[in-house]
N, C-alpha and C positions, 0 to 999 in steps of 0.2 A: 542210814538213811530208809525210811519206812516204805515197805515193800507192799503196792496197790494190790487190792483184793481181786480186781479183775485179771484172770488167767491170760488174757491176749496181752495185754499192756505188760503183765510180767515176763512174758517170754519175748516180746520186742526189746525191753531193757536188758535183758541177758544177752541177746543177740548183739546189742549195739557195744556192750562193756566187751563181749567177745572179740568183736572187729576191732576196738580201739586196742586192745590188748595185743592181737596180732600185727596191727601196724606199728606199734611201739617196738616190738620184738625184731620186725622186719627192718624197722629203721636203725635202729641200734646194731643189728647185725651187719647192715650195709656199713654203717658208720665206721664199725671195728675193722671191717675188711679194708675199707679204704683207707683208714688210718695206719693200718699195718702193711699195706700195698705200696710196696716199693716202685713200682711203676708208675702209682700216682704222684708219689713224691718227686720222682724224676721229670715226669711232663709239667708239673707245676713248677718245679725250679729251672726248667729248661725254657718255659713261658715266661718266668719273671726275667730269665737271663736276657731274652731276646728282648723284652721291653726296655730294661735297663742298658743293653746295648745300644738300641735305637736311640735314646736319651743322649748318652755318653758319644755317640757318632755326631749327632746333631750339634752338640755343643763343640766338639773338636773342629768340625767343618766351619762354624761360626767364628771360632778364635783364629783358624789359620787362613780363613777368607778375610777377616780384618786385617791380620798381618799383611798378607799379600796387597791389599788394597792401599794402606800406609806406606810399604815399601814402593809400590808403582809411583804413588805421588811424591815421594821422598826423592826419587830417582828423576821425576819430572820437574819437581822445584830446583834441582841443580842443573838442569838444562838450559841452554842460551834463550830457548822459547819458553819460559816460564810465565805463569801468567799470575794474578794477584794471589796472595796468601789467602784472603779472604774467601775467595771462590774454590779455592782447592780445599779449604776446611768445609766449605758447604758441600763441596761434592763428595767428600770422604765420609760425612756424617749421612747424606743421603744414601749412598751406596752401602755402607754398613747396616743402616736399617732395612733396606729392600733385601741383603742378603740374610738377615736375621728371620724377617717376614717368610720368606721362600723357604728356608731350612727348616724353620720350627713348623710352619704349615705342613711340609711333606712329613715331618716327623709325627705329627698328630695324626695324618691320614694312614701312616704305618701303623701306628699303635692301635686306630681303630680298625685296621684290617686284622690284628691279631686278636682281636677281640670277637673276630668273625662278624664285625657289622659291614653293612653293605655301603661301601663307600660310594659308588657310582650313585646309588640313590641319593646319597646327601647331595654329592656334586652337581646333580641336576635339579635337585630342589635348592640348591644355593644360586645356580645359574637364573632359575625362575624369578627367584625373590630379587638378585641382582637386576635383572632385565626390568622388573616392576619398579624397584627404587629408582632405576636410570630414567625412567619415563618419568616418574613423578618429581624428580629433582635434578632435573636438566641443567638448571643454572649453578647448582652446586658442583655437579660433576665438571661443567665448564671452568669454575672457578679453581678446582682442585688441577685439573689439566693445565690451565694456563700458567697456575702457581708452579708447577712442576717445571716448565719450559722455561720460566723466568730465572729459576734457580739453576737449572742444567746449562742454558745458554748463556748465563751471567749477563743479563740484559742490565741490571742493576743491584747493588749490594748495601747492606747497611753502611749508614755513613756518607752514601753518595748524594749529591746535590743534584736532584732531578725536576722536572717539569713532567708530569702526568696527567693528561686531561688538562684541566683548567688549573690544577696545584701546582705550585713550585716551593720546594723546600728539600729538607734533609730526611733521608729516609731512615726511619726508626725501627720497622720490624718488617721481616717478609714472612709470610706463611704460605703455604698451601691453598688456603681459601681468600685472604686478605692482604693488604700492604698498608701500611701505616707510614704517613709523611708529617713530619714536623714543620708546619709553616713559619716563615718570619715572625708572625705576630705571637707565637707561642701555641697557636691551634694546632689541632691533629687531625689530619684528613685521612679516612679510613676508606679504603675503595678496594670492591671486590675485584681479584685479579681477572675474572673473566670481562669486566668492563673496561679495562687498560686497553685503549685504543691506540695511543702512540704515547712513546717514551723519548724524552731528551735526556740524555745524562750528561753533566756538565764535569764530571770528576773521571771521565775516562784518559781523555787527552788534555794537553795543555792549554791555558785560556787566552785571552788576548784583552787587554784594556784598551779600548778606543776612545780617545779624547779628542774632541772637537774645541780648539781654541780661537777665539775671536780676537782680532785685531782690528784698529782703527783704519780708514782709508789714507790717512796720513802717514802711515807707518811703511817703512822701507822693507817690503817684503824679503827680498833677498839677505838683509841684514838680519833681519828677526829670526828666519830661518837658520841663518849660520850660528847665531846665539843662542837658540833653543836646542839645535843640535850638538854644541859642546855641552851644555847645560846637562841633556840626555846621557853623554859619555862620560860624565863625572858623577853620576849618582852615588851617593853612599852606600855601601854594601851593607852596613849593619841596619841602614832603615828600609833598604829595598833588598832584601834577601831573597823575597818570592819572585823577583824578576829574573829571566832568562835571557841571557844575552843583552844587547843594548838596545834600548826602544828607538823606533826609526820615526823619522820626520817624513813624512808622504808627501806634504806641500798643500798647496791650496785645495781646500775641499770643495767650498761653494762661496759665491759673493751674494751676500745679504744686501738689502737695502741700507743698513747702517753698519755693517761689519765684514770683514774679509775672514773666512773661517778656514783654519790650518788644522791638519789632522795629523795625530800621534799615535801609533800603535807599539804596545809593548808586550811581549809573550811573557806569561806568568805561570806559576805552578798551578794545578786545577782549582778553580773556583777562588783563586788569590786575586783575580782581576777587579773585584770591587773594592777592595781595600788599597790596592795599589793606585787606582784611577784616582781615589780621594785624597791620597798623599800627594799624587802628581799634581792635579789640579791646585793643590794649595801651596807646595813648593813652587809651581811654575808662576802663579800670581805674584809671590814676593820677588821672584827672580825678574820678571818683567817690569815690575816697577823700579826695581833697583837699577837696570840697564836703560831706562827711558823707553821701553817699547810701551806704546800707549793702547790703554784697553778702551774698547767702544762703549759708546753710551750713547743714548737716542739724543739728536740734533735736529733741530727745528730751523728752517729758513723762512724769513718773512721779507715779502716782496711789497714794496708800496710805490704806487703807480707816480711819476713824475708828473707834475703839473708845471703848466707854464712858467717860465722864467727861473725854476728850481733847478739846480746845476748838480744836486746830490746824487749819488748812486742810488738805484732803484731797489737794490737788494741788501737786506740786512740780515746777518746771521746772528741766531741766540743761541 
């Protein structure tokens, strides 16, 4: 490098070079002292060991917690007061995920503490941020909380036939934020969990098929009830496998202008009442025709005013 002719510049450059040389020598000396310092390697190894130990302990806690959760529900499933398997599996997954979140979050905070990072400041900042997000997304928080309680309380599950608000169908999916229902026509109804105001679950208990059968006024009611009761007691098991017990003839439900209505109630498996009701109506129609029980149909009576000298009856039935 060409040396400037100005003496002051030359002295400055020489001073800079001397400073750089001293810094390099000092850094090299410190590096050598550090590399060959047993205390440094001991402290570094102990620090790394603490980090590894935190990670290992967190993994062990998660594994042990999952085993305990599954064993707890396995014992509960064998008890006389067992609930549905679907709800048990849902609760197992929910508790396992919650356990992992809590343990791993605690492990991350412990590792940050080992790096001498102010965890309290981070938690305070996270709290302020969470508060701001909560005010800005109240509906989202409401949906998530409602979804959690739907799963926790087992209000309904996937595969259940339910009526939610104005929608009625089969539950396809339950999330922490939304629920999807498959309607009868094939449509998919998606509702935020926070907007679920009322739920009717048809799949929790046995259903009842309620049939109103009309007979004509000319029918002997006692005879018709006796025949229909005999028919209900001899239902074929292969065709009516969903029926629980023997359907009951309740008797006369109402008297309409053109018919007398008899009511029949059959207890069925959950949500099987629709299919059982259709089969019962079909078979009852054939049975009643075969046994001379007259089915109602609209009738009209015409009355003709009788004139003088006319001896005919004034009423004519059509």
